[in-house]
C-alpha positions in Angstrom: -14.4 -11.6 -15.8 -15.0 -8.0 -14.7 -15.8 -9.3 -11.2 -12.5 -11.2 -11.2 -10.7 -8.0 -12.1 -12.2 -6.2 -9.0 -11.3 -9.1 -6.7 -7.7 -9.4 -7.9 -7.1 -5.6 -7.9 -8.3 -5.1 -4.3 -6.1 -7.9 -3.1 -3.1 -6.7 -5.1 -3.7 -3.1 -3.8 -3.7 -4.4 -0.3 -0.6 -6.4 -1.0 1.2 -3.4 -2.4 0.3 -1.2 0.5 1.1 -3.8 3.1 4.5 -4.5 1.5 5.5 -0.9 2.0 5.2 -1.5 5.7 8.3 -3.7 5.5 11.0 -1.0 5.4 13.1 0.5 8.1 14.3 4.1 8.6 15.5 5.8 11.8 12.8 8.1 13.2 11.5 9.7 16.4 8.2 10.7 14.9 5.1 9.3 16.6 1.5 9.3 15.7 -0.6 8.3 12.7 -2.7 11.5 12.1 -0.8 14.7 11.3 -1.8 18.3 10.6 -0.2 19.7 7.5 -0.2 23.5 7.6 0.9 25.6 4.6 2.6 28.9 5.0 -0.7 30.5 4.1 -4.1 28.8 3.7 -6.1 26.1 5.3 -4.9 23.1 7.3 -5.0 19.6 5.8 -4.4 16.2 7.4 -2.2 13.2 6.6 -3.2 9.8 7.9 -0.8 6.8 8.1 -2.8 3.7 7.5 -2.3 0.0 7.8 -4.1 -1.8 5.0 -6.3 -4.1 7.0 -10.0 -5.0 7.1 -9.8 -5.8 10.8 -12.6 -3.9 12.7 -10.0 -2.7 15.2 -8.6 -0.6 12.3 -11.7 0.2 10.3 -13.5 1.7 13.3 -12.0 5.1 13.2 -11.1 6.9 16.5 -12.9 10.2 17.1 -10.0 12.5 16.1 -9.6 10.7 12.8 -13.3 10.5 12.1 -13.8 14.2 12.9 -11.0 15.5 10.6 -12.1 13.1 7.9 -15.8 14.1 8.0 -14.9 17.8 7.9 -12.5 17.6 4.9 -13.5 18.5 1.4 -10.9 16.5 -0.5 -9.8 12.9 0.0 -6.7 11.4 -1.6 -5.6 7.8 -1.4 -2.4 6.3 -2.9 -4.5 5.4 -5.9 -8.1 6.0 -6.9 -10.2 2.9 -6.2 -12.8 3.3 -8.8 -13.8 0.6 -11.4 -11.6 2.0 -14.1 -8.5 2.0 -11.9 -9.1 -1.5 -10.7 -9.5 -2.9 -14.2 -6.3 -1.0 -15.4 -4.4 -2.3 -12.4 -5.6 -5.9 -12.9 -4.8 -5.9 -16.6 -1.3 -4.5 -15.9 -0.6 -7.4 -13.5 -1.1 -10.0 -16.2 0.9 -11.1 -19.2 -1.1 -10.1 -22.3 1.6 -11.0 -24.8 1.5 -14.8 -24.6 4.1 -15.2 -21.8 3.2 -17.4 -18.8 4.1 -17.5 -15.2 5.0 -21.2 -15.3 7.5 -20.4 -18.1 9.2 -17.7 -15.9 9.7 -19.7 -12.7 10.8 -23.2 -11.7 8.1 -25.9 -11.6 8.2 -26.4 -7.8 7.7 -22.7 -7.1 4.9 -22.5 -9.7 3.0 -25.4 -8.1 3.3 -23.9 -4.6 2.2 -20.5 -6.0 -0.8 -22.0 -7.9 -1.9 -24.0 -4.8 -1.7 -20.9 -2.5 -3.4 -18.5 -4.9 -6.2 -21.1 -5.3 -7.3 -20.2 -1.7 -7.8 -16.6 -2.6 -10.7 -17.3 -5.0 -8.7 -16.4 -8.1 -9.9 -18.4 -11.1 -7.4 -21.1 -12.0 -7.1 -19.9 -15.6 -5.8 -16.5 -14.4 -2.9 -17.9 -12.5 -0.6 -18.6 -15.5 -1.3 -15.1 -16.7 0.0 -13.4 -13.6 3.4 -11.7 -13.6 5.8 -12.9 -10.9 5.6 -9.6 -9.0 1.8 -9.7 -9.1 1.6 -13.2 -7.7 4.0 -12.2 -5.0 1.8 -9.3 -4.0 -1.3 -11.5 -4.0 0.4 -13.8 -1.5 1.7 -10.9 0.7 -1.7 -10.4 2.4 -3.9 -12.9 4.2 -7.0 -14.2 2.4 -9.5 -11.3 2.5 -12.9 -11.8 4.1 -14.8 -8.6 3.2 -12.3 -6.9 0.9 -13.1 -3.6 2.8 -9.6 -2.8 4.0 -9.2 0.6 5.7 -8.1 2.6 2.6 -10.9 1.2 0.4 -13.4 1.9 3.1 -12.2 5.5 3.5 -12.4 6.0 -0.3 -16.0 4.6 -0.4 -17.1 6.8 2.5 -15.4 9.9 0.9 -17.4 9.1 -2.3 -20.6 8.9 -0.3 -19.8 12.2 1.3 -19.3 13.8 -2.1 -15.7 14.8 -1.4 -13.4 15.6 -4.2 -11.4 12.4 -4.8 -7.9 12.0 -6.0 -5.2 9.4 -6.3 -1.5 10.3 -5.7 -0.4 7.7 -8.2 -1.8 6.1 -11.4 -2.0 2.4 -12.0 0.4 2.9 -14.9 3.0 4.4 -12.7 2.9 1.5 -10.2 2.8 -1.1 -12.9 5.8 0.5 -14.7 7.7 0.5 -11.4 7.3 -3.3 -11.0 7.7 -4.1 -14.7 11.0 -2.3 -14.7 12.2 -4.4 -11.8 14.6 -7.2 -13.0 12.8 -10.5 -13.4 15.2 -12.1 -10.9 14.0 -9.7 -8.2 10.3 -10.2 -9.1 10.9 -14.0 -8.7 12.7 -13.3 -5.4 9.6 -11.4 -4.2 7.4 -14.3 -5.1 9.7 -16.8 -3.5 9.7 -14.9 -0.2 5.9 -14.6 -0.3 5.5 -18.3 -0.8 8.1 -19.2 1.8 6.7 -17.0 4.5 3.0 -17.5 3.7 2.4 -19.9 6.6 3.5 -17.2 9.0 1.7 -14.4 7.3 -1.4 -14.1 9.6 0.8 -14.1 12.7 3.1 -11.5 11.2 0.2 -9.2 10.3 -1.3 -9.5 13.7 2.0 -8.5 15.3 2.2 -5.5 13.0 -1.4 -4.6 13.7 -0.8 -4.5 17.5 2.1 -2.1 17.0 0.1 0.1 14.6 -2.8 0.3 17.1 -0.4 1.5 19.7 0.7 4.2 17.2 4.3 3.4 17.9 6.1 4.1 14.7 9.5 3.4 16.2 8.5 -0.2 17.1 6.7 -0.6 13.8 9.9 0.3 12.0 12.0 -2.1 14.1 9.5 -4.9 13.5 9.5 -4.2 9.8 13.2 -4.2 9.6 13.3 -7.7 11.1 10.8 -8.9 8.5 12.5 -7.3 5.6 15.8 -8.9 6.6 14.3 -12.3 5.6 13.7 -11.1 2.0 17.3 -10.7 0.8 19.2 -7.7 -0.7 17.4 -7.5 -4.0 13.8 -7.4 -2.5 15.0 -5.1 0.3 16.4 -2.7 -2.4 13.1 -2.9 -4.3 11.1 -1.9 -1.2 13.5 0.8 0.1 14.4 2.5 -3.2 11.3 2.0 -5.3 8.3 1.3 -3.1 9.2 3.9 -0.5 11.6 6.6 -1.6 10.6 6.8 -5.3 6.9 6.6 -4.6 7.2 9.2 -1.8 8.7 11.7 -4.1 6.0 11.1 -6.7 3.2 11.3 -4.1 4.7 14.5 -2.6 4.6 16.3 -5.9 1.0 15.2 -6.6 -0.4 16.0 -3.1 1.0 19.5 -3.0 -1.7 20.6 -5.4 -4.4 19.5 -3.0 -2.5 20.8 0.1 -2.4 24.3 -1.4 -6.2 24.2 -1.9 -6.5 23.2 1.8 -9.0 21.1 3.8 -7.6 17.9 2.3 -7.5 14.5 4.0 -4.7 12.3 2.6 -4.3 8.6 3.5 -1.2 6.6 2.7 0.6 3.6 4.3 2.0 4.5 7.7 5.6 4.0 6.7 5.5 6.5 3.9 5.5 9.1 6.7 8.7 8.9 8.8 12.4 9.0 8.0 14.7 11.2 6.1 12.9 10.4 2.8 9.5 10.2 4.5 6.6 12.5 3.6 6.7 14.4 6.9 10.3 15.6 6.5 9.9 16.2 2.8 6.8 18.3 3.5 8.7 20.3 6.1 11.5 20.9 3.5 8.8 22.4 1.2 7.8 24.9 3.9 4.8 23.1 5.5 4.5 22.8 9.3 3.5 19.3 10.4 2.2 18.3 13.8 1.0 15.0 15.2 -2.6 15.2 16.6 -3.3 11.5 17.1 
């Protein structure tokens, strides 16, 4: 069962991170790698990622590879060690006797069960999934290697003996979703099921824009995708998955930024906009500058 925890947790993490790309805010900021310079002390770096295992993403360009290799601290949105993966997986499941097929209509459950079966998730785990967790599972294409960019960076940082940190805990993320009304959780799942046949095409389009480092176009594309989700899911993404998490991550990362020489990797659309990390860092007195 431990192996199942790892597989589900990695897919869920990718789903969570990819879902945060479906939000729109006005911005003129361009670039995916940024210097973050405190009023005094060493420079750190902030990388906007797309949570993909595609080699076009995982082969780091020289400017990113160089700053990553030279850093002493690496922070991801969450730690990706075994303990975190187990805690995240357990939090995604009903452990109190409730069942997914009792929370949603039979037709949606059968479609969900059939689609999740292609992800290598054991059949006996499907009824245990909370609606939001099933929705996140189906928000990413079926993984091949499981080595999406953020996980690969975390593993490499571990091999390089960097200081490792997560900007959020599994409990914080789980609480965010568990506190979401059940109707919204079900809406998230319903959208994921409805749009699943178009998922690979959508991800490829998003990937092309990300590789061009065009945040403006990425935001416009994401807005079009989010419009398909309805007001309740849009509010969940905008208010909770972006704004609330940005504020939480900002508070955590400042401890590392003050130490300096940190490399921080978060989903690309946590960076721009009025409530994005770049402007919030500037408001805290940091200078930020795009370098790639």
